[in-house]
Backbone as a ProteinNet text record, in pm:
[ID]
protein_1_A
[PRIMARY]
MMRTARGRPPSFYVLATLMIALLIFLYAPMLCVYILSFQGPDGGMSFPMTGWSTHWFEVLFAGTGGQGIGDVPNSFKRSIRLAACVSVLSTIIAVSAGMAYRRKFPGSNFVFYSAIASMVLPSIFIGFGIALTFNLLGWQVNWFTSGIGAQLTWSLPFGLLIMFIVLGRFNPAYEEAATDLGANSGQRFRMIILPIILPGVIGIFVSSITSSYEENARTQLNVGLGNTMPMEITGILTGASTPVLFAIGTLTSLAMFAIILGAVALMTVMARRRANRPDA
[TERTIARY]
-3991.4	-3896.8	-3964	-3944.8	-4004.4	-3936.4	-4017.6	-3965.8	-4017.9	-3942.8	-3985.7	-4082.8	-4132.6	-4230.2	-4171.4	-4041.4	-3978.5	-3941.3	-3971	-3945.7	-3809.5	-3733.2	-3601.3	-3605.4	-3540.8	-3541	-3455.6	-3481.7	-3400.9	-3252.4	-3218.5	-3076.8	-3001.9	-3073.9	-3010.2	-2952.7	-3029.4	-2985.6	-2875	-2879.4	-2771.9	-2640.7	-2646.6	-2526	-2477.4	-2572.1	-2533.5	-2464.1	-2513.6	-2450.7	-2309.6	-2293.4	-2160.6	-2065.9	-2117.8	-2034.5	-1990.8	-2082.2	-2048.2	-1943.6	-1961.3	-1863.9	-1726.1	-1723.4	-1596	-1529.1	-1607.6	-1551.4	-1496.3	-1568.1	-1518.6	-1387.8	-1382.9	-1262.2	-1143.9	-1169.4	-1062.2	-1015	-1109.2	-1074.5	-1063.4	-1114.2	-1100.9	-954.3	-867.7	-726	-663.1	-699.9	-646.3	-693.5	-819.1	-871.9	-796.6	-762.2	-684.6	-547.4	-485.4	-355.3	-367.1	-471.5	-489.6	-510.4	-589.3	-616.2	-489.2	-416.8	-297.4	-184.3	-188.6	-84.2	-92.5	-206	-223	-204.8	-132.9	-101.8	-28.2	-45.1	29.7	177.6	262.2	407.4	447.7	369	401.4	326.1	256.5	176.2	259.7	199.8	267.4	206.9	229.9	188.8	49.5	-23.5	-156.3	-246.3	-372.3	-468.9	-445.4	-484.4	-562.2	-475.3	-540.4	-472.2	-429.2	-313.3	-266.2	-264.8	-378.2	-387.1	-382.5	-415.7	-417.7	-317.6	-233.6	-137.2	-83	-9.5	60.3	209.2	242.4	382.4	460.6	402.8	477.8	493	402.5	422.2	536.4	544.2	653.1	787.4	788.8	912	953.7	856.5	885.6	943.8	882.2	928.7	1059.2	1078.1	1200.7	1319.8	1291	1399.4	1476.4	1405.9	1471.5	1534	1660.2	1727.9	1683.4	1701.2	1670.8	1523.3	1438.8	1294.8	1238.4	1324.6	1278.2	1226.2	1285.8	1238.3	1334.4	1453.9	1546.7	1586.1	1599.9	1636.4	1515.8	1404.1	1278.7	1284	1336.8	1335.3	1403.7	1525.3	1595.8	1528	1473.9	1401.5	1278	1209.3	1091.3	1129.6	1236.2	1280.3	1317.6	1385.7	1426.1	1304.3	1205.9	1084.3	1006.3	1001.6	930.7	999.6	1132.3	1205	1179.4	1184.5	1156.6	1015.1	918.5	779.2	757.2	821.7	806.1	861.8	982.2	1042.8	962.6	923.4	849.9	714.5	644.3	511.5	520.2	620.4	636.6	671.1	767.8	807.3	693.3	622.9	511.4	403.9	373.9	270.2	311.5	434.9	482.2	486.2	542.7	554.1	416.8	327.4	194.2	115.8	121.1	49.4	109	241.7	306.8	273.1	279.3	246.5	100.1	12.7	-129.3	-157.2	-89.9	-106.9	-54.8	58.4	114.6	25	-39.6	-121	-260.4	-287.9	-417	-423.4	-308.1	-299.8	-213.3	-262.4	-189.6	-62.4	39.8	164.4	216.7	304.6	354.4	420.4	375.7	430.7	372.7	264.3	206.8	154.2	94.1	42.6	155.4	264.8	378.9	437	450.9	504.9	412	281.2	184.7	192.5	187.4	189	324.7	431.3	562.5	568.1	501.7	504.5	428.2	318.6	236.6	267.6	360.7	392	450.6	518.1	581	479.3	351	247.1	229.7	253.6	226	352.7	469.2	593.7	631.3	697.8	737.5	826.1	787.1	857.6	1002.6	1027.7	1162.8	1258.4	1209.6	1295.7	1321.4	1222.8	1245	1349.9	1336	1435.1	1573.9	1581.9	1711.3	1769.5	1684.1	1731.5	1788.1	1722.6	1773	1906.6	1915.1	2041.2	2153.1	2122.5	2222.6	2268.9	2175.6	2211.6	2305.8	2276.2	2364.7	2502.4	2505.7	2633.8	2714.6	2649.3	2718.9	2773.7	2701.8	2746.4	2846.1	2872.1	2966.1	2909.8	2778.1	2714	2679	2683.5	2649.7	2500.3	2438.2	2295.3	2276.1	2172.7	2144.4	1996.4	1940.4	1796.3	1757.1	1848.8	1815	1823.7	1885.2	1899.4	1824.4	1886.1	1822.2	1698.4	1697.2	1579.5	1456.5	1474.1	1361.6	1319.6	1418.1	1384.9	1306.1	1345.4	1274.1	1130.6	1109.6	974.2	888.9	951.8	875.1	816.3	884.6	830.4	701.4	672.6	549.2	442.9	480.3	380.7	341.9	437	409	300.8	298.7	191.5	51.6	31.3	-100.1	-131.4	-29.9	-50.1	-84.6	-19.8	-49.9	-193.7	-237	-374	-475.7	-451.1	-543.1	-550.7	-435.5	-435.7	-497.1	-473.9	-535.6	-687.7	-737.6	-882.7	-937.7	-868.2	-915.1	-916.2	-806.4	-798.9	-885.7	-913.8	-1002.9	-1144.5	-1182.8	-1316.2	-1315.3	-1200.2	-1189.6	-1256.3	-1340.3	-1411	-1321.6	-1275.1	-1184.3	-1249.9	-1381.6	-1449.2	-1403.9	-1372.2	-1324.3	-1192.7	-1104.1	-974	-987.8	-1077.1	-1099	-1156.3	-1245.3	-1301.5	-1193.6	-1103.3	-994	-900.9	-878	-794.7	-859.2	-989.5	-1061	-1053.5	-1040	-1031.3	-888.3	-794.1	-656.9	-560.9	-598.3	-508.9	-401.2	-277.5	-171.2	-170.2	-75.1	-75.2	-54.1	35.6	58	-64.1	-131	-252.2	-364.6	-375.1	-480.2	-459.2	-333.2	-307.7	-330	-277.5	-282.7	-422.7	-500.6	-629.2	-749.1	-732	-844.9	-825.5	-715.5	-696.9	-667.4	-568.9	-526.3	-637.9	-718.9	-827.2	-926.3	-947.3	-1042.8	-984.2	-856.2	-794.7	-729.8	-737.5	-668	-707.1	-835.4	-865.7	-789.4	-775	-697.1	-549.9	-497.2	-357.3	-334.3	-426.8	-416.1	-423.7	-512	-522.9	-393.6	-326.8	-198.4	-94.9	-91	6.6	-13	-137.2	-165.3	-138.3	-183.7	-161.9	-13.3	64	208.2	276.1	229.3	285.9	263.6	140.5	109	176.9	179.5	242	392.9	453.9	598	632.7	552.4	583.5	581.4	489.9	477.8	553.7	617.1	683.9	810.3	829.8	943.3	1023.4	955.2	1025.6	1118.2	1074.2	1157.3	1263.6	1243.3	1329.4	1447.3	1431.5	1529.6	1668.9	1680	1811.2	1865.8	1791.9	1828.1	1837.6	1830.2	1838.6	1976.5	2067.7	2200.7	2201.8	2282.2	2293.4	2168.4	2122.2	2003.4	1877.8	1776.4	1649.4	1539.8	1438.1	1313	1224	1109.7	1022.7	977.9	929.2	890.4	1006.2	1126	1242.1	1277.8	1267.6	1299.3	1200.2	1072.6	970.7	989.3	1023.9	1051.3	1167.2	1270.3	1383.2	1345.9	1260.7	1217.4	1138	1056.4	973.3	1055.8	1177.1	1261.7	1326.8	1320.9	1379.1	1271.9	1303.8	1209.2	1112.3	992.7	895.2	824.9	789.5	714.5	598	502.3	388.5	426.2	554.9	595	564.9	562.8	524.4	381.2	293.8	155	145.6	230.5	233	276.7	375.2	418.7	304.7	235.3	123.3	11.7	-17.8	-124.1	-89.1	33.3	74.5	82.7	131.4	137.8	-1.4	-94.6	-232	-294.1	-271.3	-324.9	-267.2	-137.7	-75.4	-134.3	-153.7	-209.7	-354.4	-431.8	-570.3	-575.7	-481.9	-478.3	-449.3	-357.6	-326.4	-448	-514.4	-631.4	-744.4	-771.4	-877.8	-843.7	-715.8	-675	-698.8	-668	-691.7	-840.6	-921.9	-1067.1	-1121.2	-1073.6	-1119.1	-1080.4	-959.2	-914.3	-999.7	-1029.3	-1112.4	-1255.1	-1305.6	-1440.2	-1446.2	-1344.2	-1339.5	-1333.2	-1251	-1240.7	-1372.1	-1440.4	-1568.8	-1672.5	-1673.3	-1769.2	-1738.6	-1611.6	-1575.6	-1615.9	-1595	-1633.3	-1784.3	-1859.1	-2005.2	-2059.6	-1986.4	-2034.2	-1992.9	-1917.9	-1880.4	-2003.8	-2009.6	-2126.7	-2148.2	-2037.8	-2050.6	-2058.6	-2071.7	-2076.1	-2207.8
583.3	675.2	743.6	874	948.2	912.2	891.2	855.6	952.9	966.3	1050.9	974.3	1043.7	979.7	858.2	854	740.6	629.6	646.5	540.8	545	652.4	662.7	762.3	730	823	945.2	1058	1179.5	1157.8	1065	1040.4	991.1	924.3	877	993.9	1101.1	1215.8	1292.7	1292.8	1356.8	1282.5	1149.2	1068.7	1074.3	1075.2	1085	1217.7	1325.2	1456.1	1457.7	1397.5	1389.5	1306.9	1199	1115.1	1190.5	1264.3	1343.8	1449.8	1514	1614.5	1551.8	1429.7	1360.3	1328.6	1281.9	1250	1374.8	1486.7	1612.3	1653.1	1638.5	1673.1	1587.3	1459	1368.3	1391.3	1411.9	1408.8	1545.7	1650.6	1783.9	1825.7	1804.7	1839.2	1761	1632.4	1552.8	1606.7	1649.3	1705.4	1832.5	1913.8	2035	2000.3	1896.1	1853	1809.2	1731.4	1683.4	1800	1898.1	2012.9	2095.4	2123	2207.2	2139.4	2007.6	1939.6	1973.9	2029.9	2071.2	2222.3	2284	2426.5	2454.5	2575.2	2618.2	2633.5	2648.5	2659.3	2772	2878.1	2991.9	2987.5	2877.8	2867.2	2839.2	2867.9	2846.3	2731.4	2735.2	2626.6	2646.9	2745.3	2770.4	2826.5	2837	2899.1	3051	3121.7	3074.3	3003.4	2925.3	2857.5	2958.7	2934.2	3019.7	2938.6	2882.1	2797.9	2650.7	2567.9	2423.3	2359.3	2271.7	2202.8	2081.4	2000.5	1885.5	1916.3	2043.5	2086.7	2021	2016.7	1966.7	1815.4	1745.6	1602.5	1580.2	1666	1656.5	1684.8	1782.6	1813.4	1694	1631.1	1516.8	1401.1	1367	1253.2	1284.1	1411.3	1448.2	1460.8	1478.9	1495.3	1624.2	1729.1	1856.5	1914.3	1942.4	1995.6	2136.8	2174.7	2309.9	2340.1	2238.2	2261	2207	2182.3	2138.9	1997.3	1906.7	1768.2	1675.9	1725	1643.2	1517.6	1407.5	1278.4	1185.4	1232	1157.9	1021.2	1007.2	874.8	766.5	794.8	694.6	671	776	760	673.7	694	612.8	465.9	438.9	300.1	236.4	312	258.7	228.4	315.3	292.3	172.1	155.6	41.3	-89.4	-91.5	-212.8	-244.6	-141.3	-161.3	-213.8	-151.9	-192.4	-335.7	-375.7	-512.4	-613.2	-586.7	-679.2	-684.8	-568.6	-563.2	-631.1	-610.8	-671.3	-823	-875	-1021	-1079.3	-1018.3	-1068.8	-1057.4	-945.7	-927.9	-1032.9	-1060.5	-1158.9	-1297.9	-1337.5	-1471.5	-1487.3	-1388.3	-1397.6	-1394.8	-1309	-1298.7	-1427.9	-1487.2	-1613.5	-1723.9	-1731.8	-1835.3	-1818.5	-1694.1	-1669.2	-1698.1	-1661.8	-1690.1	-1838.6	-1917.6	-2062.9	-2117.3	-2062.7	-2109.3	-2073.3	-1957	-1910.1	-1971.6	-2062.6	-2131	-2220.8	-2257.2	-2336.7	-2262	-2251.9	-2181.2	-2257.2	-2181.3	-2240	-2153.2	-2205.6	-2126.8	-1996.9	-1888.2	-1757.9	-1696.5	-1753.7	-1702.5	-1559.6	-1530.4	-1394.5	-1291.9	-1328.1	-1237.1	-1211.4	-1316.6	-1301.7	-1215	-1236.4	-1160.3	-1011.4	-976.5	-834.6	-770.7	-849.3	-796	-765.4	-849.9	-832.3	-708.6	-678.3	-564.2	-436.7	-445.1	-326.9	-213.9	-249.3	-144.6	-54	-93.8	-7.4	119.6	110.1	223.2	290.2	229.2	291.2	405.1	509	621.2	573.7	607.5	557.5	603.8	728.5	781.5	707.3	663.3	590.6	448.5	387	254	261	359.9	376	402.8	487.2	517	393	313.1	191.8	90.8	75.4	-17.6	31.1	160.3	215.3	201.4	225	213.2	68.9	-26.1	-167.4	-207.8	-165.6	-195.9	-134	-13.7	52.5	-21.9	-67.2	-140.3	-273.1	-336.2	-464.6	-448.6	-325.1	-301.7	-326.9	-329.4	-351.7	-217.6	-213.3	-90.6	-86.4	27.3	40.9	46.9	-19.8	-28.5	-54.1	-10.4	-27.8	-174.8	-264.7	-406.4	-480.1	-420.2	-486.5	-408.6	-303.8	-225.9	-153.2	-112.9	-44.4	-133.2	-256.1	-350.3	-383	-403.1	-433	-321.9	-197.1	-83.5	-76.8	-100.9	-93.1	-212.1	-327.3	-442.4	-415.3	-335.5	-304.6	-224.6	-166.4	-90.7	-171.6	-238.2	-307.9	-444.1	-513.9	-649.8	-657.8	-569.9	-580.2	-572.6	-488.2	-481	-610.6	-667.4	-795.2	-906.1	-906.1	-1007.5	-995.2	-873	-853.9	-899.1	-866.8	-909.9	-1061.3	-1127.5	-1272.9	-1339.9	-1286	-1343.9	-1333.7	-1221.6	-1205.6	-1303.9	-1317.2	-1407.3	-1551.7	-1595.9	-1734.5	-1758.5	-1652	-1668.2	-1704.1	-1668.3	-1699.9	-1825.6	-1889.5	-2008.4	-2127.3	-2196.6	-2312.8	-2436	-2492.2	-2607.5	-2733.3	-2732.2	-2850.9	-2881.4	-2776.8	-2799.2	-2876.3	-2835.3	-2900.7	-3043.3	-3063.1	-3197.5	-3290.1	-3237.3	-3318.8	-3358.2	-3264.7	-3295.9	-3400.7	-3393.5	-3493.8	-3631.5	-3637.2	-3764.9	-3824.8	-3737.9	-3785.6	-3819	-3807.9	-3849.9	-3740	-3612.9	-3503.5	-3484.1	-3461.9	-3432.5	-3283.4	-3240.6	-3100.8	-3003.6	-3037.9	-2950.9	-2939.3	-3050.4	-3048.1	-2971.8	-2987.2	-2914	-2763.7	-2721	-2577	-2526.8	-2599	-2552.8	-2558	-2660.4	-2683	-2638.9	-2625.4	-2590.8	-2454.1	-2439	-2317.8	-2196.3	-2209.2	-2093.4	-2033.1	-2112.2	-2048.9	-1970.6	-2015.4	-1946.7	-1817.1	-1819.7	-1701.3	-1609.8	-1645.3	-1568.4	-1420.4	-1382.7	-1238.3	-1165.6	-1230.1	-1169.3	-1158.7	-1260.1	-1257.1	-1142	-1125.2	-1013.5	-880	-871.7	-749.3	-715.6	-816.7	-794.2	-743.9	-806	-768.1	-623	-585.4	-449.4	-346.3	-374.7	-279.1	-263.5	-371.1	-362.2	-275.4	-284.1	-199.2	-51.9	-17	123.9	176	94.4	140.5	153.7	64.5	73.4	194.4	218.8	327.3	464.7	482.4	615.4	629.6	521.4	527.6	613.4	697.2	789.7	788.9	802.5	823	707	583.1	467.5	439.9	493.5	459	552.8	679.7	780.9	756.1	683.5	655	519.6	447	307.2	268.6	364	328.7	353.4	408.4	432.9	547.6	532.5	636.8	639.9	758.7	773.3	786.5	844.1	869.2	779	759.3	702.8	819.1	787.1	893.9	990.5	942.8	1038.9	1128	1069.7	1149.2	1251.2	1210.4	1301.5	1417.4	1385.6	1490.9	1587.6	1533.5	1621.1	1715.3	1662	1746.1	1852.3	1815.8	1912.9	2025.6	1990.2	2091.3	2195.6	2159.6	2255.9	2356.4	2329.7	2421.4	2498.8	2536.2	2610.2	2510.7	2503.9	2405.3	2453.1	2358.6	2386.2	2288.6	2311.9	2219.7	2078.3	2053.5	1916.5	1825	1882.2	1804.3	1753.9	1837.8	1795.7	1686.3	1694.9	1590.2	1457.3	1461.5	1339.7	1282.4	1370.1	1324.3	1264.1	1324.4	1272.3	1134.6	1118.9	990	882.4	920.6	824.1	778.8	872.6	836.9	744.8	774.6	689	548.2	538.7	406.6	329.1	396.2	328.5	286.6	375.1	339.9	222.8	218.4	107.2	-24.4	-22.1	-143.6	-189.2	-94.6	-129.1	-182.8	-114.9	-160.8	-296.3	-317.9	-448.6	-558.9	-530.6	-629.7	-657.3	-551.3	-569.3	-649.8	-619.2	-693.7	-840.2	-867.2	-1005.9	-1081.5	-1018.6	-1084.8	-1104.5	-1009.9	-1024.1	-1141.7	-1155.5	-1268	-1400.5	-1405.7	-1529.8	-1563.3	-1462.4	-1487	-1538.6	-1483.8	-1530.5	-1673	-1704.7	-1841.6	-1940.7	-1899.8	-1988.5	-2007.5	-1898.6	-1908.1	-1990.5	-1994.1	-2066.7	-2213	-2256.3	-2397.6	-2484	-2599.7	-2686.7	-2732.2	-2746.9	-2795.5	-2682.7	-2555.1	-2441.3	-2438.3
1591.8	1528.1	1409.7	1399.6	1289.4	1157.8	1052.7	921.7	817.3	709.6	599.2	512.2	406.8	318.3	249	227.9	160	257.1	382.6	478.8	544	525.1	585.1	699.4	810.9	924.3	893.3	960.3	937	961.9	1052.4	1080.7	957.1	865.8	742.6	664.1	650.7	572.6	644.2	777.2	852.9	830.4	842.5	823.7	679.1	584.4	443.3	414.9	475.3	457.6	515	633.5	693.7	607	549	463.1	338.2	278.2	159.7	194.6	310.5	354	374.5	430.2	450.5	317.4	220.3	88.8	20.5	34.1	-23	44.2	176.6	251.4	207.3	177	138.3	-4.4	-95.5	-237.8	-303.1	-241.3	-300.9	-316.8	-217.1	-238.4	-353	-366	-475.6	-609.6	-615.1	-739.5	-778	-678.9	-706.6	-764.5	-710.5	-762.7	-907.7	-937.5	-1074.6	-1171.2	-1130	-1217.6	-1239.2	-1130.2	-1140.6	-1216.7	-1229.4	-1306.8	-1455	-1497.4	-1637.3	-1654.1	-1560.2	-1571.9	-1702.8	-1751.8	-1868.6	-1837.6	-1938.9	-1917.5	-1823.5	-1819.2	-1732.5	-1599.9	-1573.4	-1452.3	-1329.2	-1214.5	-1088.1	-1010	-878.9	-790.9	-733	-779.6	-724.5	-833.2	-800.4	-890.3	-891.7	-997.9	-1113.2	-1216.7	-1302.3	-1410.7	-1517.1	-1577.1	-1687.4	-1816.5	-1847.7	-1966.1	-1929	-2025.9	-2006.1	-2101.9	-2048.4	-2133.8	-2059.7	-2132.6	-2073.2	-2060.2	-2050.8	-2049.3	-1936.4	-1817.1	-1701.7	-1704.9	-1770.2	-1792.8	-1891.8	-1993.7	-2091.3	-2025	-1935.6	-1861.9	-1777.2	-1712.9	-1627.3	-1707.2	-1818.9	-1898	-1971.5	-2008.8	-2079.4	-1985	-1854.2	-1757.8	-1777.8	-1819	-1847.4	-1721	-1724.4	-1607.1	-1574.9	-1450.3	-1408.5	-1395.8	-1399.2	-1391	-1260.4	-1164.1	-1033.4	-1028.9	-1111	-1107.8	-1035	-997.7	-923.4	-999.5	-926.2	-985.6	-979.6	-1030.2	-1020.2	-1087.8	-1210.1	-1274.6	-1192.1	-1141.8	-1062.4	-927.6	-868.9	-742.5	-761.6	-872.7	-903.2	-919.3	-993.4	-1012.5	-879.2	-794.8	-664.8	-578.3	-579.6	-501.1	-553.1	-685.3	-742.7	-705	-710.2	-670	-523	-439.5	-297.3	-275.6	-340.9	-323.6	-369.2	-479.7	-529.2	-429.1	-378.5	-281.6	-152.1	-101.8	24.9	13.1	-98.5	-114.7	-122.1	-193.6	-202.6	-65.9	3.1	134.7	235.4	236.1	329.8	306.6	180.8	149.7	194.5	162.9	200.2	351.6	420.6	566.6	632.4	584.6	644.9	627.6	508.6	486.1	572	578.1	659.3	807	855.5	995.9	1023.9	930.9	949.4	959.1	876.2	883.2	1016	1062.9	1189.5	1307	1301.2	1412.6	1414.7	1324.9	1332.2	1455.3	1506.2	1629	1729.6	1850.4	1954.7	1991.3	2029.5	2076.8	2189.9	2275.6	2388.6	2341.9	2399.5	2364	2239.2	2186.6	2061.4	2077.5	2190.9	2212.4	2216.9	2283.4	2291.2	2152.5	2074	1938.4	1853.5	1867.8	1788.6	1819.6	1947.2	1983.9	1954.3	1961.9	1924.6	1775.7	1695.2	1549.7	1505.4	1573.5	1530.1	1608.7	1704.4	1786.1	1702.7	1593	1511.8	1444	1443.5	1387.7	1469.8	1599.9	1689.1	1740.6	1716.7	1760.6	1665.8	1715.2	1628.3	1513.5	1392.9	1274.5	1269.1	1305.8	1294.6	1386.7	1504.4	1597.2	1549.2	1485.4	1428.5	1318.6	1229.6	1124	1179	1281.6	1343.4	1409.6	1475.2	1540.8	1442.3	1327.8	1226.3	1171.6	1141.6	1090.5	1193.2	1320.6	1426.5	1441.7	1432.6	1442	1329.3	1208.2	1095.6	1117.1	1172.3	1197.2	1303	1408.9	1515.2	1465.9	1373.8	1319.2	1205.1	1165.8	1057.9	919.5	909.1	779.1	716.6	584.7	513.8	485.1	514.8	485.3	334.2	287.4	144.7	128	15.9	-4.5	-4.9	-47.3	-58.8	74.2	174.6	304.7	412.5	461.9	568.1	518	390.3	336.1	335.4	287.6	287.3	429.7	518.9	657.8	723.6	697.3	756	705.9	578	524.3	566.3	590.4	639.6	777.5	858	990.8	982.1	866.1	848	774.5	666.7	584.3	640.5	702.9	748.8	856.3	958.6	1058.9	999.7	900	835.9	761.9	696.7	629.8	727.4	843.1	944.5	993.4	1020.1	1068	963.6	836.5	730.5	724.4	729	716.8	838.5	957.6	1076.9	1070.1	1018.7	1004.9	902.3	788.4	682.3	730.6	791	836.2	958.9	1035.3	1149.2	1108.2	985.1	934.2	846.5	834.6	750	818.3	744.7	798.1	787.2	898.9	892.3	836.9	822.6	769	626.6	548.2	411.6	412.6	501	510	561.7	657.9	710.8	604.5	521.5	413.7	313.6	282.6	190.4	249.5	380.5	446.5	438.9	460.5	451.8	312	211.2	73	32	126.5	99.6	60.5	73.1	35.6	142.2	98.2	193.3	226.2	309.8	354.8	238.9	146.2	31.8	-57.4	-80.6	-163.3	-94.8	36.8	108.9	97.3	110	100.2	-41.9	-139.3	-277.8	-336.4	-302.7	-367.9	-284.3	-153.4	-65.8	-0.5	72.1	152.1	64.5	-25.1	-104.2	-189.2	-260.3	-337.9	-252.4	-127.9	-40.6	14.5	51.8	112.5	8.2	-120.9	-224.4	-227.6	-210.3	-204.4	-94.3	21.5	128.6	93.7	25.2	-18	-115.6	-209.5	-304.7	-231	-131.1	-52.7	19.5	75.2	141.8	42.1	-74.8	-177	-220.6	-247.8	-294.8	-185	-62.8	46.1	77.1	60.4	84.3	-20.8	-145.9	-251.3	-219	-185.8	-160.6	-34	72.1	196.2	180.2	101.9	78.7	-6.5	-108.5	-202.5	-134.8	-38	22.6	154.5	203.4	333.1	324.8	425.2	422.4	551.8	665	791.8	826.5	805.6	839.9	734.8	615.2	502.9	487.5	524.4	486.1	542.8	654.8	711.7	668.3	584.9	559.2	412.5	321.7	179.4	121.2	198.8	146.8	47.5	-57.3	-159.2	-245.1	-276.2	-359.3	-275.4	-335	-267.2	-320.6	-238	-286.4	-331.4	-389.8	-439.5	-330.2	-214.2	-109.6	-65.5	-55	-16	-123.4	-250	-359.7	-365.2	-346.6	-349.9	-233.5	-115.9	-1.8	-32	-98	-135.4	-237	-333.4	-433.9	-368.8	-269.5	-203.5	-129.9	-88.8	-17.3	-111.7	-242.2	-339.6	-413.7	-535.9	-619.9	-682.9	-630.9	-676	-801.9	-886.6	-1009	-1017.1	-1106.5	-1120.3	-1162.2	-1187.7	-1217.1	-1098.5	-977.6	-859.5	-871.5	-924.6	-943.2	-1048.9	-1151.3	-1253.4	-1193	-1104	-1035.2	-952.2	-878.6	-796.6	-879.1	-993.6	-1079.6	-1133.5	-1184.1	-1239.7	-1131.7	-1013.4	-903.4	-862.2	-852.2	-816.3	-920.3	-1048.2	-1154.1	-1145	-1115.5	-1103.1	-985.6	-871.5	-755.2	-778.8	-842	-873.7	-971.1	-1065.9	-1161.5	-1090.5	-994.1	-918.3	-838.2	-772.5	-691.8	-779.1	-890.6	-980.4	-1041.2	-1071.3	-1122.4	-1020.8	-893.2	-788.6	-770.8	-773.9	-761.9	-879.2	-1000.4	-1118.2	-1108.8	-1061.4	-1047.3	-946.9	-833.1	-732.4	-782.1	-861.8	-918.4	-1014.1	-1098.6	-1192.8	-1117.9	-1012.8	-935.8	-867.2	-815.1	-749.2	-848.5	-969.1	-1070	-1113.9	-1129.7	-1167.5	-1058.8	-933.1	-823.1	-818.9	-846.8	-843.9	-959.8	-1072.1	-1189.9	-1192.7	-1092	-1088.2	-1065.3	-1129.3	-1112.3	-969.2	-893.4	-755.9	-656	-701.6	-608.6	-532.9
[MASK]
++++++++++++++++++++++++++++++++++++++++++++++++++++++++++++++++++++++++++++++++++++++++++++++++++++++++++++++++++++++++++++++++++++++++++++++++++++++++++++++++++++++++++++++++++++++++++++++++++++++++++++++++++++++++++++++++++++++++++++++++++++++++++++++++++++++++++++++++++++++++

């Protein structure tokens, strides 16, 4: 194979160029949103900029009426509550299911594929089916019941796949050694299994927060009165839009990046502590 003077084949530079192009394609629109969120008070929804200011962030936080911000504060609170509940439930269920699936049982394959099937089914039909079921049973749709259930059908399958992969690489010799030393099932999980799979657990929690926060199609028929953030933003877009939408996008992106960086920092600290143990 032909190599350059630095020892890298030409295909390396071709692939690197494609990767750079992909990153530009992914992040250039986001960069435009961040820049336009600092439009001047008289600025519109597109370039050119008419000055630089934090006017639209001030409008967002002040809740000034008539500026195309809708009911963003309450929608944000509702989405955060939903994301918190969904992330906790997804993490608990995924870890429990992962522990159960370490040993095969009759019908395990059917249960597994049924659990992850909602990843590929049309979201709008799943949301409609949940709302219809609640209606047939005489139950009222609400963000705390049908809303959480609808979002679990999206976030939980990803959590299950992550946990199955993590536990699939778990070395049972550690658990067997703990059993030989007299540890019961609770001690084995708390002191042996959980510290090893904790990065995967954190990954499930973080991914569930982000997937819940941005989910719309399955949620819109199942939250009852009031909107979530994606629903509110969709409603704002149908009216007279202002750069306050870009301010919402910028703050949301910063919050998501902060959560991701916090999770990475936590896993880095845990890895360093594990590496610095005398018995490591």
